[in-house]
C-alpha positions in Angstrom: -5.5 37.5 86.8 -6.2 34.5 88.8 -3.5 32.8 90.7 -5.1 29.4 91.4 -4.8 26.3 89.4 -5.8 22.5 90.0 -5.3 19.4 88.0 -7.2 19.5 84.7 -8.1 17.2 81.8 -5.2 15.7 79.8 -7.3 14.1 77.0 -7.6 17.3 74.9 -4.4 19.3 74.2 -4.3 23.0 74.0 -6.5 25.6 75.7 -10.2 24.5 76.1 -12.6 27.1 77.4 -15.5 26.1 79.8 -18.1 28.0 81.6 -15.9 28.2 84.6 -12.5 28.8 83.2 -9.9 27.2 80.9 -8.2 23.8 80.8 -4.7 23.7 79.6 -2.7 20.6 78.4 0.6 20.3 76.8 3.0 17.6 76.0 6.5 17.9 77.3 9.3 15.6 78.5 10.7 18.3 81.0 10.8 18.0 84.7 8.4 21.0 85.3 6.1 22.9 83.2 4.7 26.4 84.0 1.6 28.1 82.4 2.4 31.7 81.8 -0.7 34.1 81.8 -0.2 37.6 80.6 -2.6 40.6 81.6 -3.4 43.5 79.3 -0.3 45.3 80.5 2.0 42.4 79.7 2.5 41.5 83.2 3.3 37.7 83.6 1.7 35.2 86.1 3.4 31.8 86.4 1.5 28.8 87.5 3.1 25.3 87.8 0.9 22.8 85.9 0.0 20.4 88.7 -1.1 17.4 86.7 0.9 14.9 84.6 -0.1 11.8 82.8 2.8 10.3 81.0 4.1 13.3 79.2 1.0 15.3 79.2 1.0 18.2 81.7 -2.3 19.7 82.5 -4.1 22.3 84.8 -7.4 24.1 85.0 -7.6 27.7 85.9 -10.9 29.3 86.9 -11.8 32.6 85.5 -9.6 32.5 82.4 -11.6 33.4 79.5 -11.2 33.7 75.7 -8.7 36.4 74.7 -6.2 35.7 77.5 -2.7 35.6 76.3 -0.4 32.7 77.6 2.5 30.6 77.0 4.7 27.8 78.6 8.0 27.6 80.4 9.8 24.2 80.8 12.5 23.2 83.1 14.7 20.1 82.7 18.3 19.1 81.6 20.1 21.1 78.9 22.5 18.7 77.1 22.4 19.5 73.4 24.7 16.6 72.6 21.9 14.3 73.8 19.1 16.3 72.3 17.9 17.8 75.5 17.4 21.6 75.3 15.1 22.6 78.2 15.6 26.2 79.3 13.1 27.8 81.5 14.0 31.3 80.5 12.3 30.8 77.1 8.6 31.5 76.8 7.0 28.9 74.6 3.9 28.9 72.3 1.3 26.2 72.7 1.7 23.9 69.7 -2.2 23.7 69.7 -2.8 27.4 69.9 -5.8 28.5 67.6 -4.5 32.1 67.6 -1.1 33.5 67.9 -0.3 37.2 68.2 2.9 39.2 68.1 6.1 38.5 66.2 9.7 37.5 66.7 12.4 40.0 67.5 15.7 38.3 66.8 18.2 38.7 69.4 20.3 36.7 71.8 17.4 36.3 74.2 15.5 34.1 71.7 18.3 31.6 71.7 18.1 28.6 74.1 22.0 28.7 74.6 24.6 31.1 75.8 26.0 32.7 72.7 29.6 32.6 74.0 29.2 29.0 75.5 26.8 27.0 73.4 26.9 24.0 75.7 25.3 26.1 78.4 21.7 27.3 78.7 20.7 30.9 78.2 20.0 33.0 81.2 18.1 35.7 79.1 14.3 35.9 79.3 12.8 35.7 75.8 9.3 36.8 76.8 9.6 40.4 75.5 10.8 39.2 72.1 8.5 36.3 71.1 4.7 35.7 70.2 1.9 34.7 72.6 -0.8 32.0 72.4 -4.3 33.2 72.9 -7.2 31.4 74.5 -10.0 31.0 71.8 -13.7 30.4 72.3 -15.3 27.4 70.5 -16.3 28.3 67.1 -20.0 29.2 66.8 -21.9 28.2 63.7 -21.4 30.5 60.7 -23.9 32.1 58.4 -23.2 29.5 55.7 -22.6 26.6 58.0 -23.8 23.2 56.6 -25.6 21.1 59.0 -22.5 18.9 59.3 -19.1 19.0 57.9 -18.7 16.0 55.5 -15.1 15.1 54.9 -14.1 13.9 51.6 -13.8 15.1 48.0 -16.9 16.3 46.2 -15.9 15.0 42.8 -13.5 12.3 41.3 -10.0 13.8 40.9 -10.2 13.3 37.2 -12.7 16.1 37.1 -10.7 18.6 39.0 -9.1 21.8 37.8 -6.9 23.1 40.5 -5.9 26.6 40.7 -2.9 27.5 42.9 -3.1 30.9 44.6 -1.8 33.0 47.5 -4.6 34.5 49.6 -2.9 37.8 49.9 -1.4 37.9 46.4 -4.7 37.1 44.7 -6.7 39.7 46.5 -4.3 42.5 47.3 -5.1 44.9 44.4 -8.5 43.6 43.3 -10.4 46.8 42.5 -13.8 45.3 43.3 -12.7 44.1 46.7 -13.0 46.7 49.5 -9.8 48.1 50.8 -10.3 46.6 54.2 -10.7 43.1 52.8 -7.8 43.0 50.4 -5.1 40.5 51.3 -7.3 38.6 53.6 -9.5 35.4 54.0 -12.6 37.7 53.7 -11.2 39.2 50.6 -10.9 35.7 49.0 -14.5 35.1 50.2 -15.8 38.3 48.4 -18.1 37.7 45.5 -15.7 39.4 43.1 -13.1 36.9 43.9 -15.3 33.9 43.7 -17.0 35.1 40.6 -13.7 35.4 38.8 -12.7 31.8 39.8 -16.1 30.4 38.8 -15.8 32.3 35.4 -12.7 30.5 34.7 -14.2 27.1 35.5 -11.7 26.0 38.1 -13.3 23.8 40.7 -10.6 23.6 43.3 -8.1 26.3 44.9 -4.9 25.2 46.3 -3.8 27.8 48.9 -0.2 28.5 49.7 0.4 28.1 53.4 -2.1 29.8 55.7 -0.7 28.4 59.0 0.9 30.9 61.3 4.4 31.5 60.1 7.4 33.8 60.9 10.1 35.2 58.7 13.6 33.8 58.9 16.3 35.9 60.5 18.2 36.5 57.4 15.0 37.8 55.7 14.3 40.1 58.6 17.9 41.6 58.3 17.2 42.4 54.6 13.8 44.0 55.6 12.0 41.3 53.9 9.4 38.7 55.0 8.5 35.1 54.2 5.6 35.9 52.0 5.0 32.3 50.9 4.6 31.0 54.4 6.7 28.0 54.3 8.1 28.7 57.9 5.4 27.6 60.1 5.3 27.9 64.0 1.7 27.2 64.6 -0.1 24.3 63.0 -3.5 25.2 64.3 -3.6 29.0 64.0 -4.4 30.9 60.8 -1.8 33.5 59.8 -2.8 36.9 61.2 -1.8 38.8 58.2 -4.6 37.2 56.2 -7.3 38.2 58.6 -9.5 41.3 58.0 -10.9 40.7 61.5 -7.4 40.8 63.0 -6.7 44.1 61.0 -9.8 45.6 62.5 -9.0 44.8 66.0 -11.3 41.7 66.1 -8.8 39.0 66.2 -11.1 36.6 68.0 -13.0 36.4 64.8 -10.0 35.1 62.7 -10.9 31.5 62.8 -14.6 32.2 61.8 -13.3 34.4 59.0 -11.3 31.5 57.6 -14.2 29.1 58.0 -16.6 31.5 56.3 -14.2 31.8 53.4 -14.1 28.1 53.0 -18.1 28.0 53.0 -18.2 30.8 50.4 -15.9 29.0 48.1 -17.9 25.7 48.6 -21.0 27.6 47.7 -19.2 28.5 44.3 -18.6 24.8 43.8 -14.9 25.3 44.6 -13.0 22.8 46.8 -10.3 24.1 49.2 -6.9 22.5 49.4 -4.3 23.7 51.9 -0.6 23.5 51.2 0.7 22.4 54.5 4.3 22.4 56.0 4.5 19.7 58.6 8.1 18.6 57.4 10.0 21.4 59.4 9.3 24.4 61.8 10.5 28.0 62.0 12.9 27.1 64.8 15.6 25.9 62.4 18.6 24.2 63.9 20.4 24.7 67.2 21.4 28.2 66.1 17.8 29.2 65.6 15.3 30.7 67.9 13.5 28.7 70.6 9.8 29.5 70.1 7.8 26.4 70.8 8.6 22.8 70.1 12.3 22.8 70.8 11.8 24.0 74.3 8.8 21.6 75.1 10.5 18.4 73.8 13.2 18.6 71.4 13.6 14.9 71.1 10.0 14.3 70.4 9.5 17.0 67.7 12.7 16.7 65.7 14.8 14.1 64.0 18.1 14.2 65.7 21.4 12.5 65.0 21.8 10.0 67.8 25.6 10.4 67.9 25.7 14.1 68.8 22.1 15.4 69.0 22.4 17.6 66.0 19.4 18.2 63.6 18.9 16.0 60.7 17.9 18.1 57.7 16.0 16.6 54.7 14.1 19.8 54.1 16.7 22.4 53.4 15.3 24.4 56.4 17.7 23.2 59.1 15.3 20.7 60.9 13.0 17.9 60.0 9.9 17.2 62.0 9.8 13.6 63.7 6.4 12.4 62.6 7.5 9.1 63.8 7.3 10.1 67.5 3.7 9.6 68.9 3.6 13.2 70.3 4.4 14.8 66.9 2.3 12.2 65.0 -0.7 13.2 67.3 0.0 16.9 66.7 0.1 16.6 63.0 -3.0 14.5 62.7 -5.0 16.6 65.2 -4.0 19.6 63.2 -5.2 18.0 59.9 -8.5 17.0 61.5 -9.0 20.5 63.0 -8.7 22.1 59.5 -11.1 19.5 58.1 -13.5 20.4 60.9 -13.4 24.0 59.3 -14.5 22.6 56.0 -11.1 22.0 54.3 -11.3 19.5 51.5 -7.7 18.3 51.3 -4.1 19.0 51.7 -1.0 19.4 49.6 2.0 18.1 51.7 5.2 20.1 51.2 8.4 17.9 51.0 6.2 14.8 51.6 9.0 12.2 51.7 10.4 13.7 54.9 7.0 12.6 56.5 7.6 9.0 55.6 11.4 8.3 56.4 12.5 5.5 58.4 15.5 5.6 60.7 17.4 8.5 62.3 20.7 8.3 60.3 22.5 11.6 59.6 21.0 11.6 56.1 17.4 11.2 57.3 17.0 7.5 56.8 15.2 5.9 53.9 11.8 6.6 52.4 9.2 4.1 53.4 5.9 3.8 51.3 4.4 2.0 54.4 5.6 4.6 56.8 3.4 5.1 60.0 2.3 8.5 59.0 1.1 7.4 55.6 -0.7 4.4 57.1 -2.3 6.5 59.7 -3.8 8.9 57.1 -5.0 5.9 55.1 -6.8 4.4 58.1 -8.1 7.5 59.9 -11.9 7.8 59.8 -11.7 11.5 58.6 -8.4 12.0 57.0 -8.7 8.8 54.8 -11.7 10.7 53.0 -10.1 14.0 52.3 -7.9 14.7 49.2 -4.3 14.0 49.7 -1.5 15.5 47.4 2.2 14.9 47.8 5.1 17.1 46.8 7.1 13.8 46.2 10.6 15.0 46.8 12.7 16.5 49.7 16.4 17.3 49.9 17.6 14.3 51.8 20.8 12.8 50.5 19.1 9.4 50.3 16.3 8.6 47.8 14.9 12.3 47.9 12.8 11.9 44.7 9.8 9.7 45.2 7.4 10.5 42.4 4.9 7.6 42.0 5.8 6.1 45.3 2.9 7.2 47.3 -0.2 5.1 47.8 -3.4 4.8 45.6 -5.2 7.5 47.7 -2.6 10.1 46.9 -2.1 12.6 44.1 1.3 13.8 43.4 2.8 16.8 41.8 4.5 15.5 38.6 7.7 17.4 37.9 8.4 15.0 35.0 5.3 16.4 33.4 6.4 19.9 34.0 9.9 19.3 32.6 8.7 17.4 29.6 6.3 20.1 28.4 8.6 22.8 28.9 11.4 21.0 26.9 9.0 20.0 24.0 7.9 23.5 23.4 11.4 24.8 23.6 12.2 22.3 20.8 14.5 19.8 22.6 15.2 16.7 20.6 13.8 13.3 21.3 10.6 14.6 23.0 7.8 12.8 21.4 7.8 9.5 23.3 8.1 11.4 26.7 5.3 13.9 25.6 2.9 11.0 24.8 3.6 9.4 28.1 2.8 12.7 30.0 -0.2 13.4 27.9 -1.8 10.0 28.8 -1.3 10.3 32.6 2.2 9.1 33.1 1.2 5.5 33.5 5.0 4.7 33.4 5.1 6.4 36.9 1.6 5.9 38.3 0.6 2.6 36.7 2.3 0.5 39.5 5.6 -1.1 40.3 5.2 -4.9 40.2 8.4 -5.4 42.3 7.0 -3.2 45.2 4.1 -4.8 47.1 3.3 -1.4 48.7 2.6 0.2 45.3 -0.5 -0.8 43.5 -2.1 0.3 40.2 -2.7 3.9 40.1 -5.3 6.0 38.3 -3.9 8.5 36.0 -5.7 11.2 37.9 -2.9 10.7 40.5 -0.6 12.7 38.3 -1.1 16.4 39.3 0.1 17.9 36.0 1.5 21.4 36.0 3.8 23.6 33.8 4.3 26.3 36.3 3.8 26.7 40.0 4.6 29.2 42.8 8.0 27.7 42.9 9.7 29.1 39.7 8.8 31.2 36.6 5.1 32.2 35.9 4.0 31.2 32.4 4.7 34.6 31.0 8.1 34.7 32.5 8.9 31.1 31.2 8.6 32.5 27.6 10.2 35.8 28.4 13.4 35.0 30.3 16.4 32.6 29.8 17.7 33.4 33.2 16.4 34.1 36.7 16.4 37.7 37.8 16.2 37.5 41.7 18.2 40.5 42.7 15.3 41.9 44.7 15.6 39.0 47.1 18.9 40.4 48.5 21.1 37.4 47.9 22.9 38.6 44.8 20.7 36.4 42.5 22.2 33.3 44.1 18.8 31.8 45.3 16.4 30.0 43.1 17.0 27.2 40.6 19.1 27.7 37.4 17.2 24.8 35.8 14.3 26.7 34.4 13.9 25.0 31.0 12.7 28.4 29.7 13.1 30.2 26.4 12.8 34.0 26.1 11.9 33.7 22.3 14.6 36.0 21.3 14.9 38.7 23.8 15.5 38.8 27.6 12.6 40.3 29.6 10.0 42.7 28.2 10.0 43.0 24.4 8.4 45.5 21.9 9.1 43.6 18.8 5.7 42.4 17.5 7.1 39.1 16.3 8.6 38.2 19.7 5.4 39.3 21.5 3.3 37.1 19.2 5.6 34.1 19.5 5.6 34.3 23.4 1.8 34.5 23.3 1.6 31.3 21.0 4.0 29.6 23.3 1.9 30.3 26.4 -1.3 29.2 24.7 0.3 26.0 23.4 1.5 25.0 26.9 -1.8 25.9 28.4 -3.6 23.8 25.8 -1.2 20.8 26.4 -1.9 21.0 30.1 -5.6 21.1 29.9 -5.7 18.4 27.4 -3.7 16.0 29.2 -4.9 13.0 31.3 -4.4 13.6 35.0 -5.4 16.4 37.3 -4.3 19.8 35.8 -3.1 22.6 38.2 -2.8 26.2 36.9 -0.7 28.7 38.6 -2.9 31.5 39.6 -2.5 34.5 37.3 -1.0 32.5 34.3 -4.2 32.9 32.5 -3.8 36.7 32.8 -0.2 36.8 31.8 1.0 37.6 35.2 4.8 38.3 35.5 7.2 38.3 38.4 9.8 40.2 36.4 11.9 37.2 35.9 12.0 36.4 39.6 11.8 32.5 40.0 11.9 32.6 43.8 9.8 35.4 45.0 9.1 33.7 48.4 10.2 37.0 50.2 8.4 39.5 47.9 5.2 40.8 49.6 4.8 43.6 46.9 3.9 44.0 43.2 6.3 41.3 42.2 4.0 38.7 43.7 0.7 40.4 43.7 -1.9 40.1 40.9 -2.1 43.0 38.7 -5.8 43.4 38.0 -5.4 46.4 35.7 -3.4 44.8 32.9 -4.7 41.1 32.5 -4.6 39.6 29.0 -8.3 39.3 28.3 -7.7 37.1 25.2 -5.6 34.7 27.2 -8.3 34.6 29.9 -11.0 33.8 27.4 -8.8 31.1 25.8 -8.1 29.5 29.3 -11.8 29.7 30.1 -12.7 27.9 26.8 -10.2 25.2 27.3 -11.4 24.4 30.8 -15.0 24.3 29.6 -14.0 22.0 26.8 -12.3 19.7 29.3 -15.2 19.8 31.7 -17.8 19.0 28.9 -16.4 15.9 27.2 -15.7 12.4 28.6 -12.7 11.9 26.3 -11.0 14.8 28.0 -12.1 13.9 31.5 -10.6 10.3 31.8 -10.0 8.2 34.8 -8.6 4.8 33.9 -4.8 4.2 33.3 -3.9 4.1 29.6 -3.3 0.5 28.4 -1.5 -0.8 25.3 -4.5 -0.6 23.0 -5.2 3.1 23.7 -4.8 5.8 22.6 -3.9 5.9 19.0 -0.8 7.8 17.8 -0.1 8.9 14.2 2.6 10.6 12.2 1.4 13.8 10.3 1.1 11.7 7.1 -1.6 9.5 8.7 0.4 6.4 9.4 0.6 4.8 12.8 3.7 5.6 14.8 6.5 3.1 14.7 9.3 2.5 17.0 11.5 4.3 14.6 9.1 7.2 14.7 9.1 7.4 18.4 12.9 7.2 18.6 13.4 9.8 15.9 15.3 12.7 17.8 14.4 15.3 15.3 10.7 14.6 15.1 8.6 17.6 16.3 4.9 16.7 15.3 2.4 14.2 16.7 -1.2 13.2 16.0 -3.2 12.0 19.0 -6.6 10.4 18.6 -8.5 10.6 21.8 -11.7 8.5 22.2 -14.2 8.6 25.2 -13.7 5.8 27.7 -16.1 3.0 27.8 -17.2 4.3 31.3 -16.1 7.7 32.2 -17.1 7.4 35.8 -18.2 11.0 35.7 -20.8 12.3 38.1 -22.6 14.3 35.5 -23.6 14.0 31.8 -20.7 14.5 29.4 -20.4 14.6 25.6 -18.9 11.6 24.0 -17.2 13.1 21.0 -14.1 11.8 19.5 -11.0 14.1 19.4 -7.8 14.5 17.4 -5.1 16.6 18.9 -2.4 17.8 16.5 0.9 18.9 18.0 3.4 20.9 15.8 6.7 21.9 17.5 8.3 22.8 14.2 9.2 26.3 13.2 7.0 26.1 10.1 3.4 25.0 9.3 2.7 21.3 8.4 -0.1 19.6 6.6 -1.5 16.7 8.5 -3.3 13.8 6.8 -5.7 11.9 9.0 -5.5 8.2 9.3 -8.2 6.5 7.0 -10.4 5.6 9.9 -10.4 9.1 11.2 -11.0 10.6 7.8 -14.3 8.9 7.7 -15.6 11.5 10.2 -16.2 15.0 9.8 -14.3 17.3 12.2 -14.5 20.8 13.4 -11.7 22.9 14.6 -12.4 23.6 18.2 -8.9 24.9 19.4 -6.1 26.5 17.4 -3.4 28.1 19.6 -1.9 29.9 16.6 -5.1 31.8 15.9 -7.5 31.2 18.9 -10.1 33.8 17.7 -10.4 32.3 14.2 -13.9 30.9 13.4 -14.4 27.3 13.7 -13.9 25.3 10.3 -14.8 21.9 9.2 -12.0 19.4 8.3 -12.1 16.2 6.3 -9.0 14.2 5.7 -6.5 17.0 5.8 -5.7 19.8 8.2 -3.0 22.5 8.1 -1.3 23.1 11.6 0.8 26.4 11.8 4.2 26.7 13.4 4.5 25.9 17.1 0.9 25.3 17.8 -1.7 22.8 18.9 -4.9 22.2 17.0 -7.9 20.2 18.4 -10.4 18.5 16.2 -13.7 17.4 17.6 -15.9 14.9 15.7 -19.0 16.6 14.2 -21.1 13.6 15.2 -20.8 11.3 18.3 
């Protein structure tokens, strides 16, 4: 291990390998920064970084090659009440590390303060108990590498069908994926995985977090882990548990494995969207471990209360990342660009309002639609061209719910859509008008706010529609449970929401009664049909098309086991075929692949007796049925040839069948039944002016001629 160091290059943060050695650069507000190098036996060599430009410390060490393990130590004042928490006894990760090895052993040594005197710094060395950063070689071209990475979506948002999945959960038990690849990026790149996705017709996957994360202390104490990954500690490093290369002792190939997975999905015509967690880190508040950012520059990386230096929490995770600070803003945008350089097509931002808050008040300040972070993304040469999706809420006490408040370049998870569709199909009263708004792209949310100059007209594709997601019940559980059953999480069923808007159809949990089983299947098909027929960008929870269950657990974030993994041996083949046909129908017709915001003259709505809906009809709390005439747009904006058929969609939320009479101008056409959620396998029939719609079902009619 070399012991010589000289000033390096501050312009590129992280560890940069050259022919002669490695340049190290890290941002810190401390008084001194040491580079800590570890040999194969774990012995530590400390080298003071000799160069400093503003708050970037740097040094070049000759002879240091890829594979070297390293970290930093920082000295400076320890005054928690002023937000200063420098403690040289803590070994710190490089925020820009491309690879991180080792885990956290929670003990007093990983805390930056004396347990008995929190105002005093800890004298215990954390090095034996915390992860290491690893120097990584520049990534060589891969076997599937395109000549150049082109940032930006491949297709309009209106043509997307997103499939939300967990890398490990999707592949862990797949019988056609080799054992050594299951649960990994290479497993998701396997032809068996990609062929399945392509067969469904989905053209984008949204991956639950793949950044390096660690489990929270309370989970470790219960012998559980943070399976979902929403506890990030490294924004540039892939999570080791998802690497077949790491598993095989070739950890240096992990980044290439991720890149090759992205390329393989692209070859299948599938975009890759990453769920990213830049709103908080795994360090928690002052009682949590010091692993990286806190020890480097607590006041730069976290939002702190100016009165006492405590952590402002708008995330529910004990801290909030300060993206308003130049150091942190640079780190986040550099991280995003790095993942784009690996081929990633877009990002879903967890708890996005936290990234756009103004002020440092104890409640996190106010949401600002023109916040610096949002403006930077909109102006960046690379990031302005990738797909951006917001989870438009956080847990701040001030204006936490911001659905519709993000700019025109953003898509947003639409929880109003989720709640409305669930409520309609569980027979809540007064749902026809809300259902119509959600079916047509939620123009009331995304059509613009004339009183707000920062919000402009939005395309209905901005509405990312979903009925289920990772957060909550699966579709099968939504129709099988009235209550959450989270006992396996170890918190006495206290975690997870109680607002499930679910209906068990007459029995809690698994049922053998044929009538209940049939009703549950009808309910699931009706909600899938509603989702895939709605204007906007539909998102399926991976496995819903197979009838995947989590046994009533609506918060399995800590369940790395059969509760969360796909069961590839027991999928509902009929439901898979039904989902595949619906997606194909959506892809193939311009009326179902719409882009423009609905206006007053479209679409057409009718009662089951063929009359136009009146205000009284819309306000009728007991009404359960609706007829929707869907015409193709004058210009679909599609990138491929689509059929221009007319459609009529019939919704029946009653407990009994109804006869629907088509309006006179619709009865002039001949119609074929292309979807019947009550009897999905029934042969297609022709309909003239009347159609029978059975109980709790959706029927879709397509014009027999253009």
